[in-house]
Backbone as ProteinMPNN parsed JSONL, in Angstrom:
{"seq_chain_A": "GSVMATVDSGTRGHLSITTGEDKILLRCDHDGFRNLAGVDFYAREIEVPLRGTIVTIRDSVEGAGCHHLQSHWHLHPSITATLDGPRGVLLRALASGMPIARVELPEEWSSVFLENYDWSPEYGSCAPSVRISLAGNITLPCELVTRFVLSAGGESQ", "coords_chain_A": {"N_chain_A": [[59.192, 159.22, 79.631], [62.661, 159.594, 78.764], [65.264, 161.267, 80.491], [67.318, 163.428, 78.887], [69.194, 165.415, 79.418], [70.228, 167.401, 82.168], [70.643, 170.503, 83.664], [71.93, 172.382, 86.273], [72.142, 175.44, 87.728], [72.998, 176.242, 90.359], [70.91, 177.675, 92.892], [69.338, 179.267, 91.364], [68.622, 178.638, 88.604], [67.386, 176.062, 86.389], [67.571, 173.472, 83.944], [66.013, 171.072, 81.96], [65.866, 168.351, 79.665], [63.698, 166.247, 78.116], [62.901, 163.237, 76.491], [60.374, 161.632, 74.587], [58.223, 159.152, 73.088], [56.779, 160.559, 71.223], [57.437, 163.246, 71.423], [59.622, 165.999, 72.338], [60.532, 167.483, 75.329], [61.379, 170.472, 76.737], [62.373, 172.036, 79.677], [62.73, 174.849, 81.644], [63.603, 176.791, 84.49], [63.557, 179.41, 86.965], [64.344, 181.474, 89.829], [64.682, 184.158, 89.58], [63.094, 186.432, 89.694], [62.418, 186.832, 92.28], [62.916, 188.998, 93.919], [61.002, 190.821, 93.316], [58.054, 192.048, 94.635], [55.598, 189.731, 95.43], [56.099, 188.003, 93.318], [57.248, 184.839, 92.747], [58.434, 182.619, 91.326], [59.492, 181.371, 88.14], [58.748, 179.477, 85.241], [59.36, 177.767, 82.157], [58.045, 175.682, 79.703], [58.737, 173.902, 76.797], [57.23, 172.224, 74.315], [57.922, 170.064, 71.811], [56.718, 168.491, 69.059], [57.485, 165.286, 67.661], [56.251, 164.347, 65.461], [53.974, 166.205, 63.757], [52.529, 169.521, 63.911], [52.386, 171.562, 65.805], [53.993, 173.547, 68.065], [54.167, 173.909, 71.446], [54.279, 176.278, 74.021], [54.609, 176.814, 77.382], [54.367, 179.188, 79.799], [54.848, 179.666, 83.144], [54.077, 181.496, 85.983], [54.657, 181.879, 89.307], [53.214, 183.141, 92.293], [51.545, 185.911, 93.855], [48.757, 188.153, 93.574], [48.016, 190.968, 91.36], [49.865, 191.768, 88.506], [51.786, 193.831, 86.292], [52.78, 192.437, 83.467], [55.263, 191.753, 80.982], [56.283, 190.503, 77.803], [58.447, 189.3, 75.233], [58.859, 188.143, 71.958], [61.51, 187.542, 70.133], [62.356, 187.861, 66.804], [64.123, 186.268, 64.124], [66.164, 188.02, 61.738], [65.499, 187.143, 59.146], [62.835, 186.694, 59.107], [59.523, 187.864, 58.737], [56.694, 189.551, 60.18], [53.144, 189.748, 60.691], [50.239, 191.105, 62.199], [47.453, 189.082, 63.04], [44.431, 189.216, 63.642], [43.246, 189.694, 67.079], [44.82, 188.039, 68.717], [46.745, 186.734, 67.251], [49.628, 186.112, 65.192], [51.133, 186.17, 62.077], [53.853, 184.5, 60.673], [56.357, 184.871, 58.243], [58.716, 183.93, 55.672], [61.147, 186.288, 54.948], [62.503, 186.658, 52.476], [61.127, 185.061, 50.536], [58.423, 185.231, 51.14], [56.98, 183.062, 51.897], [54.787, 181.222, 54.044], [55.587, 180.535, 57.452], [54.719, 180.033, 60.081], [51.872, 180.307, 62.307], [51.406, 182.259, 65.08], [49.781, 181.687, 68.043], [48.493, 183.486, 70.575], [48.136, 183.821, 74.172], [45.011, 184.74, 75.752], [45.265, 186.359, 77.957], [47.03, 188.436, 77.518], [46.656, 191.798, 77.145], [47.635, 193.635, 75.411], [49.01, 193.423, 72.295], [51.533, 193.721, 70.025], [53.682, 194.615, 67.236], [57.106, 195.42, 66.968], [59.987, 197.21, 65.82], [63.374, 196.204, 66.201], [66.841, 195.676, 67.093], [68.541, 192.86, 66.071], [71.008, 190.918, 67.53], [73.351, 188.859, 66.74], [75.916, 188.336, 67.547], [78.59, 189.744, 69.511], [79.027, 193.164, 68.832], [77.743, 193.124, 66.41], [74.845, 193.837, 64.534], [71.516, 193.499, 63.25], [68.641, 194.689, 61.533], [65.409, 193.871, 62.739], [62.307, 192.317, 63.814], [60.144, 192.207, 66.656], [57.725, 190.423, 68.578], [55.686, 191.927, 70.824], [54.275, 191.803, 74.041], [51.916, 192.641, 76.575], [50.313, 192.991, 79.749], [47.985, 193.216, 82.517], [48.156, 190.886, 84.853], [46.915, 188.323, 86.899], [48.526, 186.535, 89.423], [48.922, 183.187, 90.731], [49.824, 182.17, 87.352], [49.358, 180.583, 84.145], [50.563, 180.826, 80.981], [49.857, 180.068, 77.745], [51.332, 179.617, 74.688], [51.097, 178.987, 71.244], [52.82, 177.778, 68.455], [51.87, 177.301, 65.346], [52.943, 175.427, 62.906], [53.547, 175.948, 59.453], [52.655, 173.849, 56.771], [54.113, 172.574, 53.908], [54.294, 175.098, 52.72], [51.865, 176.337, 52.974], [49.6, 178.338, 54.773], [48.371, 177.669, 58.041]], "CA_chain_A": [[60.295, 159.564, 78.768], [63.982, 159.573, 79.364], [65.883, 162.576, 80.625], [68.546, 163.488, 78.095], [70.165, 166.302, 80.045], [69.758, 168.3, 83.218], [71.656, 171.477, 84.048], [71.535, 173.109, 87.478], [73.08, 176.538, 87.975], [72.791, 176.675, 91.738], [69.509, 177.776, 93.292], [68.604, 180.193, 90.501], [68.056, 178.139, 87.37], [67.482, 174.646, 86.056], [67.147, 173.109, 82.6], [65.954, 169.634, 81.699], [65.395, 167.943, 78.348], [63.134, 164.905, 78.222], [62.394, 162.728, 75.219], [59.33, 160.623, 74.633], [58.01, 158.533, 71.787], [56.154, 161.48, 70.274], [57.781, 164.651, 71.646], [60.748, 166.415, 73.164], [60.069, 168.488, 76.28], [62.422, 171.257, 77.388], [61.826, 172.781, 80.813], [63.691, 175.675, 82.362], [62.963, 177.589, 85.519], [64.456, 180.198, 87.813], [63.711, 182.323, 90.839], [65.316, 185.455, 89.384], [62.171, 187.535, 89.955], [62.0, 186.747, 93.681], [63.044, 190.305, 94.567], [59.799, 191.592, 93.019], [57.004, 191.699, 95.592], [54.497, 188.922, 94.928], [56.512, 187.107, 92.234], [58.118, 183.876, 93.403], [59.126, 181.607, 90.535], [59.118, 181.358, 86.727], [59.125, 178.263, 84.508], [58.922, 177.66, 80.757], [58.097, 174.363, 79.079], [58.598, 173.916, 75.343], [56.885, 170.883, 73.845], [58.158, 169.966, 70.376], [56.278, 167.17, 68.604], [58.328, 164.643, 66.665], [55.357, 164.332, 64.297], [52.933, 167.188, 64.047], [52.84, 170.88, 63.477], [52.14, 172.577, 66.839], [54.958, 173.675, 69.153], [53.456, 174.543, 72.556], [55.154, 176.874, 75.029], [53.867, 177.156, 78.604], [55.071, 180.031, 80.762], [54.171, 179.663, 84.439], [54.614, 182.446, 86.948], [54.072, 181.656, 90.629], [53.199, 184.313, 93.149], [50.206, 186.357, 94.249], [48.418, 189.519, 93.227], [47.954, 191.382, 89.964], [51.141, 192.368, 88.106], [51.927, 194.214, 84.89], [53.802, 191.578, 82.88], [55.63, 191.971, 79.583], [57.023, 189.407, 77.186], [58.859, 189.609, 73.869], [59.33, 187.065, 71.096], [62.464, 188.151, 69.211], [62.365, 187.114, 65.557], [65.329, 186.327, 63.309], [66.003, 189.012, 60.665], [64.966, 186.557, 57.91], [61.404, 186.451, 59.311], [58.653, 189.025, 58.839], [55.494, 189.233, 60.96], [51.977, 190.616, 60.587], [49.185, 190.764, 63.15], [46.351, 188.319, 62.458], [43.425, 189.232, 64.693], [43.736, 190.22, 68.361], [45.709, 187.114, 69.424], [47.514, 185.948, 66.295], [50.68, 186.733, 64.4], [51.599, 185.327, 60.986], [55.287, 184.595, 60.403], [56.695, 184.506, 56.863], [60.107, 184.12, 55.27], [61.284, 187.619, 54.371], [62.948, 186.592, 51.081], [60.16, 184.431, 49.628], [57.034, 185.464, 51.54], [56.351, 181.781, 52.237], [54.375, 181.115, 55.447], [56.379, 179.686, 58.348], [53.887, 179.622, 61.218], [50.951, 181.257, 62.922], [51.588, 182.28, 66.527], [48.518, 181.871, 68.769], [48.887, 184.059, 71.86], [47.13, 183.698, 75.232], [44.066, 185.859, 75.884], [45.624, 187.205, 79.098], [47.754, 189.621, 77.064], [45.72, 192.824, 76.678], [48.317, 194.413, 74.392], [49.842, 192.627, 71.395], [51.969, 194.582, 68.933], [54.972, 194.337, 66.623], [57.987, 196.578, 66.997], [61.322, 197.023, 65.269], [64.472, 196.167, 67.16], [68.083, 195.188, 66.495], [68.964, 191.491, 66.366], [72.454, 190.903, 67.726], [73.782, 187.463, 66.791], [77.206, 188.264, 68.22], [79.044, 191.035, 70.019], [79.445, 194.125, 67.823], [77.012, 192.918, 65.163], [73.4, 194.03, 64.655], [70.723, 193.477, 62.02], [67.265, 195.095, 61.834], [64.446, 192.779, 62.819], [61.013, 192.607, 64.434], [59.789, 191.352, 67.791], [56.335, 190.422, 69.025], [55.679, 192.437, 72.198], [53.044, 191.498, 74.755], [51.824, 193.247, 77.897], [49.003, 192.873, 80.368], [47.862, 193.109, 83.972], [47.845, 189.462, 84.99], [46.866, 187.858, 88.285], [49.34, 185.349, 89.705], [49.739, 182.466, 89.76], [49.228, 182.058, 86.025], [50.011, 179.804, 83.101], [50.322, 181.459, 79.688], [50.163, 179.062, 76.729], [51.529, 180.128, 73.335], [51.251, 177.898, 70.277], [53.339, 178.056, 67.129], [51.301, 176.338, 64.416], [53.861, 175.459, 61.776], [52.945, 175.804, 58.123], [53.068, 172.628, 56.076], [54.133, 172.681, 52.455], [54.183, 176.464, 52.244], [50.503, 176.867, 53.106], [49.341, 178.772, 56.134], [47.437, 176.793, 58.763]], "C_chain_A": [[61.594, 159.521, 79.515], [64.539, 160.981, 79.42], [67.202, 162.543, 79.872], [69.614, 164.309, 78.803], [69.487, 167.117, 81.119], [70.914, 169.21, 83.591], [71.112, 172.235, 85.246], [72.573, 174.187, 87.724], [72.863, 177.093, 89.378], [71.313, 176.734, 92.049], [68.693, 178.602, 92.32], [67.96, 179.553, 89.288], [68.304, 176.67, 87.129], [67.003, 174.458, 84.621], [67.103, 171.603, 82.518], [65.387, 169.406, 80.311], [64.956, 166.498, 78.464], [62.628, 164.478, 76.85], [61.323, 161.69, 75.481], [59.181, 160.03, 73.245], [57.508, 159.534, 70.754], [56.542, 162.939, 70.455], [59.094, 164.785, 72.407], [60.224, 167.538, 74.051], [61.29, 169.154, 76.918], [61.756, 172.035, 78.509], [62.962, 173.559, 81.459], [62.936, 176.498, 83.392], [64.017, 178.365, 86.289], [63.643, 180.998, 88.818], [64.268, 183.745, 90.763], [64.419, 186.656, 89.617], [61.791, 187.614, 91.436], [62.127, 188.064, 94.437], [61.871, 191.226, 94.263], [58.689, 191.129, 93.955], [55.9, 190.899, 94.895], [54.841, 187.999, 93.772], [57.555, 186.15, 92.796], [58.997, 183.067, 92.452], [58.614, 181.641, 89.103], [59.588, 180.05, 86.089], [58.609, 178.347, 83.078], [59.101, 176.213, 80.315], [57.884, 174.536, 77.585], [58.388, 172.475, 74.906], [56.979, 170.861, 72.32], [57.735, 168.568, 69.92], [57.275, 166.591, 67.59], [57.572, 164.476, 65.356], [54.236, 165.291, 64.634], [53.42, 168.582, 63.756], [52.639, 171.949, 64.555], [53.208, 172.48, 67.928], [54.26, 174.478, 70.241], [54.45, 175.034, 73.601], [54.29, 177.328, 76.196], [54.778, 177.96, 79.53], [54.252, 180.066, 82.031], [54.873, 180.642, 85.366], [53.887, 182.207, 88.266], [54.188, 182.928, 91.446], [51.769, 184.657, 93.508], [50.013, 187.8, 93.81], [48.406, 189.763, 91.729], [49.241, 192.142, 89.623], [51.087, 192.76, 86.638], [53.101, 193.404, 84.324], [54.033, 191.97, 81.428], [56.407, 190.771, 79.093], [57.347, 189.82, 75.759], [59.316, 188.332, 73.18], [60.207, 187.729, 70.038], [62.578, 187.267, 67.969], [63.692, 187.308, 64.815], [65.115, 187.333, 62.176], [65.436, 188.45, 59.36], [63.468, 186.281, 57.991], [60.662, 187.783, 59.405], [57.369, 188.597, 59.557], [54.393, 190.237, 60.662], [50.948, 190.152, 61.609], [48.049, 190.079, 62.406], [45.264, 188.193, 63.524], [44.037, 189.688, 66.003], [44.755, 189.316, 69.059], [46.547, 186.266, 68.479], [48.551, 186.774, 65.572], [51.093, 185.726, 63.33], [53.078, 185.581, 60.755], [55.54, 184.104, 58.987], [58.191, 184.695, 56.645], [60.214, 185.455, 54.543], [61.605, 187.544, 52.873], [61.86, 186.094, 50.137], [58.705, 184.768, 49.92], [56.296, 184.198, 51.92], [55.976, 181.752, 53.722], [55.281, 180.155, 56.22], [55.491, 179.135, 59.449], [52.883, 180.708, 61.539], [51.147, 181.137, 64.422], [50.229, 182.573, 67.149], [48.861, 182.264, 70.199], [47.772, 183.934, 72.89], [46.265, 184.948, 75.359], [44.413, 186.79, 77.032], [46.373, 188.473, 78.685], [46.767, 190.631, 76.5], [46.324, 193.678, 75.571], [49.247, 193.502, 73.605], [50.24, 193.538, 70.243], [53.339, 194.147, 68.43], [55.817, 195.591, 66.718], [59.35, 196.213, 66.412], [62.333, 196.985, 66.4], [65.702, 195.648, 66.434], [68.404, 193.791, 66.995], [70.483, 191.51, 66.473], [72.928, 189.458, 67.855], [75.123, 187.273, 67.483], [77.626, 189.67, 68.623], [79.526, 191.915, 68.866], [78.719, 194.006, 66.493], [75.516, 193.082, 65.413], [72.751, 193.965, 63.278], [69.304, 193.893, 62.377], [66.326, 193.899, 61.794], [63.173, 193.274, 63.485], [60.871, 191.724, 65.662], [58.305, 191.497, 68.07], [56.37, 190.849, 70.482], [54.292, 192.259, 72.806], [53.075, 192.184, 76.108], [50.42, 193.04, 78.434], [49.091, 192.869, 81.873], [47.316, 191.722, 84.255], [47.916, 189.067, 86.455], [47.653, 186.56, 88.419], [48.673, 184.493, 90.767], [49.029, 182.371, 88.417], [50.022, 181.091, 85.162], [49.59, 180.411, 81.771], [50.779, 180.492, 78.604], [50.192, 179.723, 75.357], [51.733, 178.935, 72.415], [51.806, 178.459, 68.973], [52.823, 176.952, 66.218], [52.108, 176.434, 63.129], [53.129, 175.239, 60.471], [53.505, 174.551, 57.466], [53.041, 172.875, 54.579], [53.925, 174.08, 51.934], [52.787, 177.041, 52.326], [50.244, 177.21, 54.546], [48.237, 177.912, 56.749], [46.194, 177.556, 59.15]], "O_chain_A": [[61.627, 159.424, 80.742], [64.318, 161.788, 78.517], [68.087, 161.742, 80.173], [70.791, 163.951, 78.794], [68.317, 167.48, 80.997], [72.033, 168.746, 83.808], [69.964, 172.68, 85.237], [73.752, 173.887, 87.909], [72.578, 178.278, 89.55], [70.537, 175.933, 91.528], [67.468, 178.641, 92.432], [66.825, 179.901, 88.963], [69.291, 176.101, 87.596], [66.138, 175.193, 84.142], [68.034, 170.924, 82.949], [64.541, 170.164, 79.838], [65.734, 165.629, 78.858], [62.002, 165.262, 76.136], [61.366, 160.965, 76.475], [59.933, 160.372, 72.332], [57.771, 159.389, 69.56], [56.042, 163.798, 69.729], [59.596, 163.843, 73.019], [59.546, 168.445, 73.569], [62.118, 168.497, 77.548], [60.694, 172.627, 78.314], [64.014, 173.005, 81.778], [61.776, 176.857, 83.191], [65.201, 178.03, 86.271], [62.432, 181.172, 88.678], [64.317, 184.451, 91.771], [64.908, 187.78, 89.728], [60.915, 188.399, 91.799], [61.509, 188.233, 95.488], [61.743, 192.289, 94.87], [58.419, 189.931, 94.049], [55.34, 191.344, 93.893], [53.97, 187.279, 93.284], [58.611, 186.576, 93.263], [60.175, 182.85, 92.734], [57.435, 181.909, 88.872], [60.69, 179.576, 86.365], [57.554, 178.925, 82.821], [60.15, 175.603, 80.519], [56.962, 175.231, 77.157], [59.251, 171.618, 75.099], [56.223, 171.543, 71.628], [58.323, 167.573, 70.344], [57.833, 167.319, 66.769], [58.168, 164.464, 64.278], [53.621, 165.187, 65.695], [54.579, 168.794, 63.399], [52.715, 173.138, 64.247], [53.315, 171.469, 68.622], [53.81, 175.598, 69.997], [55.349, 174.3, 74.012], [53.362, 178.12, 76.028], [55.816, 177.476, 79.981], [53.084, 180.454, 82.005], [56.095, 180.621, 85.514], [52.663, 182.316, 88.34], [55.142, 183.693, 91.304], [50.886, 183.8, 93.471], [50.969, 188.566, 93.69], [48.741, 188.884, 90.935], [49.653, 193.043, 90.354], [50.424, 192.103, 85.835], [54.259, 193.653, 84.656], [53.131, 192.45, 80.741], [57.101, 190.104, 79.861], [56.613, 190.596, 75.148], [60.067, 187.54, 73.75], [59.697, 188.404, 69.143], [62.862, 186.074, 68.071], [64.299, 188.377, 64.875], [63.99, 187.483, 61.699], [64.935, 189.219, 58.539], [62.889, 185.707, 57.069], [61.118, 188.713, 60.072], [57.006, 187.421, 59.54], [54.654, 191.413, 60.413], [50.802, 188.955, 61.856], [47.721, 190.45, 61.279], [45.187, 187.183, 64.224], [45.218, 190.033, 66.048], [45.493, 189.794, 69.921], [47.013, 185.192, 68.86], [48.381, 187.975, 65.365], [51.371, 184.567, 63.637], [53.511, 186.729, 60.651], [55.02, 183.069, 58.572], [58.845, 185.49, 57.32], [59.446, 185.719, 53.617], [61.03, 188.295, 52.085], [61.687, 186.645, 49.05], [57.846, 184.611, 49.053], [55.107, 184.248, 52.233], [56.751, 182.201, 54.565], [55.685, 179.109, 55.711], [55.497, 177.936, 59.727], [53.012, 181.856, 61.113], [51.065, 180.041, 64.976], [49.596, 183.58, 66.828], [49.445, 181.479, 70.945], [46.594, 183.938, 72.533], [46.72, 186.064, 75.108], [43.904, 187.91, 77.083], [46.357, 189.469, 79.409], [46.112, 190.364, 75.493], [45.596, 194.375, 74.863], [50.154, 192.888, 74.165], [49.372, 194.075, 69.555], [54.061, 193.411, 69.102], [55.308, 196.702, 66.567], [59.801, 195.071, 66.499], [62.169, 197.648, 67.424], [65.612, 195.226, 65.281], [68.526, 193.565, 68.199], [71.164, 192.056, 65.605], [72.912, 188.893, 68.949], [75.434, 186.179, 67.953], [77.082, 190.659, 68.132], [80.322, 191.484, 68.032], [79.048, 194.718, 65.544], [74.978, 192.54, 66.378], [73.359, 194.33, 62.272], [68.8, 193.492, 63.426], [66.436, 193.031, 60.929], [62.981, 194.472, 63.694], [61.415, 190.621, 65.705], [57.708, 192.547, 67.833], [57.022, 190.196, 71.297], [53.275, 192.528, 72.167], [54.134, 192.299, 76.725], [49.459, 192.928, 77.673], [50.136, 192.558, 82.445], [46.166, 191.416, 83.942], [48.856, 189.427, 87.163], [47.476, 185.62, 87.645], [47.94, 185.007, 91.612], [47.805, 182.474, 88.337], [51.195, 180.82, 85.416], [48.399, 180.5, 81.471], [51.955, 180.135, 78.547], [49.205, 180.314, 74.919], [52.447, 177.991, 72.753], [51.331, 179.471, 68.458], [53.273, 175.81, 66.299], [51.977, 177.389, 62.363], [52.198, 174.437, 60.397], [54.689, 174.242, 57.597], [52.034, 173.342, 54.046], [53.429, 174.254, 50.82], [52.54, 178.127, 51.801], [50.624, 176.462, 55.447], [47.301, 177.489, 56.069], [45.289, 176.992, 59.764]]}, "name": "protein", "num_of_chains": 1, "seq": "GSVMATVDSGTRGHLSITTGEDKILLRCDHDGFRNLAGVDFYAREIEVPLRGTIVTIRDSVEGAGCHHLQSHWHLHPSITATLDGPRGVLLRALASGMPIARVELPEEWSSVFLENYDWSPEYGSCAPSVRISLAGNITLPCELVTRFVLSAGGESQ"}
């Protein structure tokens, strides 16, 4: 594929966007956790298919040892979420109830729950929303793969 854009913010972070015939790949990484003992480097890849319904997100954490990790997926206020089994979350449009996607979470997360929080689209503005919160004791290095299975035609996948 061809690289559309690359951004380098010194030694801390990088962003690249690559296009291919069937997907767009965004990759960002940073060493912002290097001050934590045993955590060296973090990277996220987002693979968006040009045709298809599964957006794949790979979070890689380099280092050594077992660490208590947390992650949050902040949802827009127009989206509602419900747990669907131990590793799934269904996303729906708040106004219509139409399915948007099913989030498939990695098994490494021992705790998956929904919590209320305030969405802040701009300074001084807040709206009530929901976030998917994840936590677990995870041995590094690790790769955590999350899939957003998009709903087609208003039907859940």
